[in-house]
Each structure stands twice: as C-alpha cells, then as structure tokens.
One Martini backbone bead per residue (centre of mass of N, CA, C, O) as a GRO file, in nm:
protein
  246
    1MET     BB    1  -0.313  -0.766  -0.462
    2PRO     BB    2  -0.339  -0.540  -0.686
    3LEU     BB    3  -0.506  -0.365  -0.892
    4GLN     BB    4  -0.579  -0.419  -1.230
    5LYS     BB    5  -0.491  -0.222  -1.521
    6LEU     BB    6  -0.635  -0.183  -1.853
    7LEU     BB    7  -0.509   0.003  -2.132
    8PHE     BB    8  -0.654   0.117  -2.442
    9SER     BB    9  -0.496   0.223  -2.763
   10ALA     BB   10  -0.482   0.336  -3.106
   11THR     BB   11  -0.334   0.649  -3.033
   12LEU     BB   12  -0.059   0.617  -2.886
   13THR     BB   13   0.206   0.737  -2.780
   14GLN     BB   14   0.566   0.655  -2.741
   15ASN     BB   15   0.543   0.822  -2.463
   16PRO     BB   16   0.521   0.682  -2.144
   17GLU     BB   17   0.539   0.921  -1.931
   18LYS     BB   18   0.231   1.019  -1.967
   19LEU     BB   19   0.118   0.779  -1.767
   20GLN     BB   20   0.201   0.858  -1.477
   21GLN     BB   21  -0.056   1.034  -1.387
   22LEU     BB   22  -0.232   0.762  -1.325
   23GLY     BB   23  -0.102   0.588  -1.090
   24LEU     BB   24   0.052   0.331  -1.150
   25HIS     BB   25   0.147  -0.003  -1.074
   26GLN     BB   26   0.392  -0.117  -1.231
   27PRO     BB   27   0.407  -0.033  -1.526
   28ARG     BB   28   0.319  -0.145  -1.863
   29LEU     BB   29   0.418  -0.146  -2.213
   30PHE     BB   30   0.221  -0.250  -2.492
   31SER     BB   31   0.280  -0.345  -2.838
   32SER     BB   32   0.174  -0.447  -3.161
   33ILE     BB   33   0.451  -0.362  -3.304
   34HIS     BB   34   0.625  -0.443  -3.065
   35SER     BB   35   0.782  -0.715  -2.902
   36GLN     BB   36   0.846  -0.522  -2.666
   37SER     BB   37   0.846  -0.415  -2.351
   38SER     BB   38   0.797  -0.135  -2.119
   39THR     BB   39   0.885   0.074  -1.878
   40ILE     BB   40   0.740   0.327  -1.694
   41GLY     BB   41   0.912   0.610  -1.656
   42THR     BB   42   1.120   0.862  -1.644
   43PRO     BB   43   1.259   1.122  -1.756
   44GLY     BB   44   1.550   0.985  -1.914
   45SER     BB   45   1.514   0.702  -1.907
   46THR     BB   46   1.569   0.380  -2.041
   47ALA     BB   47   1.251   0.346  -2.109
   48ASP     BB   48   1.301   0.586  -2.317
   49PRO     BB   49   1.289   0.598  -2.644
   50PRO     BB   50   1.442   0.848  -2.824
   51HIS     BB   51   1.341   0.777  -3.131
   52THR     BB   52   1.011   0.802  -3.029
   53GLN     BB   53   0.971   1.084  -2.976
   54GLY     BB   54   0.656   1.195  -3.087
   55CYS     BB   55   0.546   0.937  -3.197
   56PHE     BB   56   0.348   0.718  -3.409
   57ASN     BB   57   0.110   0.470  -3.465
   58PHE     BB   58   0.039   0.329  -3.763
   59PRO     BB   59  -0.161   0.161  -3.942
   60GLU     BB   60  -0.075  -0.106  -4.139
   61GLY     BB   61  -0.352  -0.094  -4.335
   62LEU     BB   62  -0.277   0.197  -4.418
   63THR     BB   63  -0.357   0.440  -4.677
   64GLU     BB   64  -0.204   0.742  -4.781
   65TYR     BB   65  -0.344   1.059  -4.893
   66TYR     BB   66  -0.307   1.345  -5.110
   67VAL     BB   67  -0.518   1.626  -5.237
   68PRO     BB   68  -0.498   1.850  -5.463
   69CYS     BB   69  -0.669   2.175  -5.430
   70THR     BB   70  -0.948   2.373  -5.437
   71LEU     BB   71  -1.195   2.528  -5.273
   72SER     BB   72  -1.423   2.496  -5.503
   73LYS     BB   73  -1.361   2.162  -5.547
   74LYS     BB   74  -1.412   1.990  -5.293
   75PRO     BB   75  -1.708   1.891  -5.327
   76LEU     BB   76  -1.652   1.743  -5.597
   77LEU     BB   77  -1.461   1.530  -5.482
   78ILE     BB   78  -1.661   1.382  -5.308
   79LEU     BB   79  -1.851   1.304  -5.541
   80HIS     BB   80  -1.635   1.151  -5.701
   81PHE     BB   81  -1.568   0.931  -5.493
   82ILE     BB   82  -1.860   0.808  -5.493
   83LEU     BB   83  -1.971   0.812  -5.802
   84ARG     BB   84  -1.692   0.714  -5.944
   85MET     BB   85  -1.503   0.549  -5.723
   86LYS     BB   86  -1.676   0.399  -5.500
   87LEU     BB   87  -1.623   0.537  -5.204
   88SER     BB   88  -1.786   0.327  -4.976
   89PRO     BB   89  -1.784   0.433  -4.691
   90ILE     BB   90  -1.762   0.777  -4.569
   91LEU     BB   91  -1.551   0.959  -4.348
   92CYS     BB   92  -1.600   1.307  -4.296
   93PHE     BB   93  -1.388   1.588  -4.222
   94THR     BB   94  -1.428   1.882  -4.035
   95ASN     BB   95  -1.355   2.195  -3.852
   96SER     BB   96  -1.678   2.240  -3.851
   97ARG     BB   97  -2.020   2.254  -3.822
   98GLU     BB   98  -2.070   2.450  -4.055
   99ALA     BB   99  -1.919   2.288  -4.273
  100ALA     BB  100  -2.082   2.028  -4.240
  101HIS     BB  101  -2.360   2.147  -4.309
  102ARG     BB  102  -2.296   2.262  -4.588
  103LEU     BB  103  -2.204   1.995  -4.720
  104PHE     BB  104  -2.462   1.839  -4.670
  105LEU     BB  105  -2.652   2.020  -4.834
  106LEU     BB  106  -2.505   1.995  -5.104
  107VAL     BB  107  -2.524   1.687  -5.139
  108GLN     BB  108  -2.831   1.671  -5.113
  109LEU     BB  109  -2.893   1.859  -5.361
  110PHE     BB  110  -2.741   1.697  -5.580
  111GLY     BB  111  -2.754   1.396  -5.541
  112GLY     BB  112  -2.703   1.031  -5.514
  113VAL     BB  113  -2.651   1.066  -5.191
  114GLN     BB  114  -2.613   0.920  -4.876
  115ALA     BB  115  -2.640   1.161  -4.622
  116ALA     BB  116  -2.472   1.286  -4.316
  117GLU     BB  117  -2.460   1.446  -4.007
  118PHE     BB  118  -2.196   1.499  -3.734
  119SER     BB  119  -2.290   1.690  -3.452
  120SER     BB  120  -2.396   1.935  -3.221
  121ARG     BB  121  -2.668   1.975  -3.380
  122LEU     BB  122  -2.725   1.709  -3.257
  123SER     BB  123  -2.862   1.487  -3.081
  124PRO     BB  124  -2.780   1.208  -2.914
  125ALA     BB  125  -2.998   1.035  -3.055
  126ASP     BB  126  -2.925   1.116  -3.348
  127ARG     BB  127  -2.632   1.022  -3.340
  128LYS     BB  128  -2.689   0.726  -3.282
  129LYS     BB  129  -2.858   0.676  -3.537
  130THR     BB  130  -2.643   0.756  -3.745
  131LEU     BB  131  -2.431   0.544  -3.669
  132LYS     BB  132  -2.606   0.297  -3.724
  133GLU     BB  133  -2.664   0.359  -4.029
  134PHE     BB  134  -2.367   0.361  -4.114
  135GLU     BB  135  -2.302   0.064  -4.028
  136GLN     BB  136  -2.548  -0.050  -4.219
  137GLY     BB  137  -2.522   0.123  -4.506
  138LYS     BB  138  -2.732   0.376  -4.536
  139ILE     BB  139  -2.465   0.550  -4.536
  140GLN     BB  140  -2.215   0.690  -4.742
  141LEU     BB  141  -2.201   0.986  -4.595
  142MET     BB  142  -2.018   1.114  -4.313
  143ILE     BB  143  -2.036   1.436  -4.171
  144SER     BB  144  -1.774   1.551  -3.953
  145THR     BB  145  -1.658   1.624  -3.675
  146ASP     BB  146  -1.444   1.554  -3.401
  147ALA     BB  147  -1.662   1.381  -3.249
  148ALA     BB  148  -1.567   1.103  -3.419
  149ALA     BB  149  -1.244   1.081  -3.351
  150ARG     BB  150  -1.317   1.017  -3.041
  151GLY     BB  151  -1.415   0.725  -2.874
  152ILE     BB  152  -1.522   0.592  -3.155
  153ASP     BB  153  -1.653   0.284  -3.276
  154ILE     BB  154  -1.658   0.224  -3.627
  155ASN     BB  155  -1.789   0.015  -3.835
  156GLY     BB  156  -1.677  -0.008  -4.172
  157VAL     BB  157  -1.437   0.192  -4.226
  158LYS     BB  158  -1.269   0.243  -4.539
  159CYS     BB  159  -1.297   0.572  -4.544
  160VAL     BB  160  -1.106   0.873  -4.502
  161VAL     BB  161  -1.187   1.231  -4.504
  162ASN     BB  162  -1.008   1.536  -4.521
  163TYR     BB  163  -1.158   1.812  -4.605
  164ASP     BB  164  -1.015   1.937  -4.363
  165ALA     BB  165  -0.723   2.018  -4.262
  166PRO     BB  166  -0.538   1.946  -4.008
  167GLN     BB  167  -0.341   2.124  -3.765
  168TYR     BB  168  -0.296   1.857  -3.600
  169ILE     BB  169  -0.163   1.549  -3.545
  170ARG     BB  170  -0.372   1.433  -3.348
  171THR     BB  171  -0.613   1.476  -3.529
  172TYR     BB  172  -0.516   1.298  -3.760
  173ILE     BB  173  -0.484   1.032  -3.602
  174HIS     BB  174  -0.780   1.011  -3.505
  175ARG     BB  175  -0.913   1.007  -3.779
  176ILE     BB  176  -0.755   0.765  -3.923
  177GLY     BB  177  -0.833   0.565  -3.675
  178ARG     BB  178  -1.126   0.478  -3.803
  179THR     BB  179  -0.938   0.305  -3.976
  180ALA     BB  180  -0.768   0.020  -3.990
  181ARG     BB  181  -0.885  -0.183  -3.781
  182ALA     BB  182  -0.785  -0.472  -3.653
  183GLY     BB  183  -0.604  -0.535  -3.931
  184LYS     BB  184  -0.730  -0.368  -4.134
  185THR     BB  185  -0.814  -0.193  -4.412
  186GLY     BB  186  -0.738   0.151  -4.540
  187LEU     BB  187  -0.837   0.490  -4.623
  188ALA     BB  188  -0.664   0.818  -4.665
  189PHE     BB  189  -0.779   1.152  -4.725
  190THR     BB  190  -0.628   1.479  -4.807
  191PHE     BB  191  -0.722   1.800  -4.849
  192LEU     BB  192  -0.510   2.039  -5.034
  193LEU     BB  193  -0.393   2.331  -5.037
  194GLY     BB  194  -0.124   2.492  -5.148
  195VAL     BB  195  -0.062   2.636  -4.858
  196GLN     BB  196  -0.066   2.337  -4.696
  197GLU     BB  197   0.139   2.123  -4.788
  198LYS     BB  198   0.410   2.168  -4.643
  199ASN     BB  199   0.314   2.153  -4.340
  200PHE     BB  200   0.164   1.884  -4.351
  201LEU     BB  201   0.391   1.695  -4.454
  202GLN     BB  202   0.586   1.759  -4.225
  203MET     BB  203   0.406   1.660  -3.993
  204VAL     BB  204   0.370   1.352  -4.082
  205VAL     BB  205   0.670   1.281  -4.106
  206GLU     BB  206   0.749   1.352  -3.806
  207ALA     BB  207   0.533   1.129  -3.697
  208GLY     BB  208   0.591   0.852  -3.886
  209THR     BB  209   0.506   0.798  -4.158
  210PRO     BB  210   0.523   0.541  -4.403
  211GLY     BB  211   0.342   0.700  -4.625
  212ILE     BB  212   0.249   0.961  -4.854
  213GLN     BB  213   0.037   1.005  -5.127
  214LYS     BB  214  -0.024   1.130  -5.441
  215GLN     BB  215  -0.352   1.252  -5.554
  216ILE     BB  216  -0.475   1.305  -5.877
  217VAL     BB  217  -0.743   1.506  -6.002
  218LYS     BB  218  -0.863   1.552  -6.294
  219PRO     BB  219  -1.059   1.786  -6.443
  220GLU     BB  220  -1.206   1.586  -6.646
  221SER     BB  221  -1.337   1.410  -6.410
  222LEU     BB  222  -1.550   1.667  -6.335
  223LYS     BB  223  -1.720   1.772  -6.582
  224GLY     BB  224  -1.996   1.604  -6.563
  225MET     BB  225  -2.069   1.782  -6.274
  226GLU     BB  226  -2.053   2.100  -6.300
  227ALA     BB  227  -2.337   2.198  -6.378
  228ARG     BB  228  -2.483   2.083  -6.128
  229TYR     BB  229  -2.302   2.225  -5.922
  230GLU     BB  230  -2.371   2.521  -5.989
  231GLN     BB  231  -2.671   2.489  -5.926
  232THR     BB  232  -2.636   2.396  -5.632
  233LEU     BB  233  -2.505   2.657  -5.522
  234GLN     BB  234  -2.760   2.829  -5.560
  235GLU     BB  235  -2.944   2.659  -5.380
  236LEU     BB  236  -2.773   2.685  -5.123
  237ALA     BB  237  -2.796   2.990  -5.081
  238ASN     BB  238  -3.105   2.979  -5.028
  239VAL     BB  239  -3.108   2.786  -4.787
  240ILE     BB  240  -2.925   2.953  -4.598
  241LYS     BB  241  -3.101   3.204  -4.600
  242ASP     BB  242  -3.352   3.068  -4.475
  243GLU     BB  243  -3.217   2.976  -4.208
  244LYS     BB  244  -3.144   3.271  -4.105
  245THR     BB  245  -3.464   3.368  -4.104
  246ARG     BB  246  -3.582   3.170  -3.868
   0.00000   0.00000   0.00000
C-alpha cells in the first residue's frame, strides 16, 4: 500500500488540476462545502467542473464589507473602528512594510489603542512574541504586511481590515482567510479609494464572493477625533524625520 498524503488548505482554488504537479497517487479532492469528492484529473477531463474554474471557496461565516474613503482619512477609520465601533482584535493588512510601520507609529502616537506591527522589520523572535500577545488579547490592532496572510493560523481573529486594497484576488482570499476559520464567524473590511472601487468589486465578484456590502462611515462620526488626529500627523512627521537621520 503506497504512502498516503493528506493536504489541507483553507484557501484552495476549486481547480484541482493544479495539484497534479505534486505527483500524488490516485488523488482525491474533498471539500467541506460540496458533498461530493472529485478525482484530480487532467485539463479538460470530466473531473474538472467547468463552472468553478478560477473560483474560490469563501468562509461561510464571513461577512464582507468595503468602505469608501479618501487617502487622508484611512488612519482615522482604523481608530474609529477600534475606539468607537469596538471592533477588536483587528488584523490590519497593508501593502508594504513602510506603510505598516507608518500606520503603527501614527496609532501609537494617537494613543488609546494597544497596537503592534508585524513585518520583516521584526526579528523572527519578535514576530513570534507579537503573535502570541495578539492571540492573548494584549494587542487590539496588529498591523501586518502579507507575511501574516499565508501559512499562519492566528486564533481569535474576529475582524480583518484591508487598510490597503489588495491588487490580486489570491492576496484578498489569503487575508480574509485569517478570520471566520473552522466554522466561526468573522468580519472583513476593505478600505477603497474612489479610483479602486470598480476594479476591486469586479475582482471579488468574479472570484465568487457570496456578497460584499457597502459600509459608509459618515464624516460626522469622525469629527470628535479630527483635532487630535491633525496634531498626531505633525508629531508623526517629526518621528519619521528623526528615524531617517539615525
């Protein structure tokens, strides 16, 4: 009897032919969504359901939102989510480690939020410590690059925020896959600039999203924080300037 291999993935595409390169013996694909299994065949075989080519399985307990915003108000929205809407812990994704570091500094300077950054700026030991503290509830907001989007199982993530909209659907799927795991519920918010809305919404609809809802944050909801926010931006500029001169 040959060695049996079991491969598990929370974000596997429904195109089984891509597993062929693993060299499995008489492979079978089982999905928690569909009641029937299928044989992993060759391209164009009857084992490849044509209507699911390129689609993804979205977690059943996930609720997706997109939030229209301007570039200058994005940091305020994060603060609003935590301080006003009480959405924590939040795993927040940016598209670069520089953006993650800048947002971390801003939130830290604003005050009132236990925040941490998670990127290649940190040593492996520091990243491990940060993950542990996040799971323990000591950190309300973990600002991460896509280093945390793949291959890391983080317990207790109730809310994922795409601070920077992902450019590719696989990135989006891996990010939102950090919540609503193992049958639990979760929330995913994506901040979108006006020029990003059309392409992003088309991308997620074509990927098979069960539905993404529009979440509008009214300007008056942010007014109470704006004065402190403007002051924090000035403080941030000085901190970044000092870091560059070190």
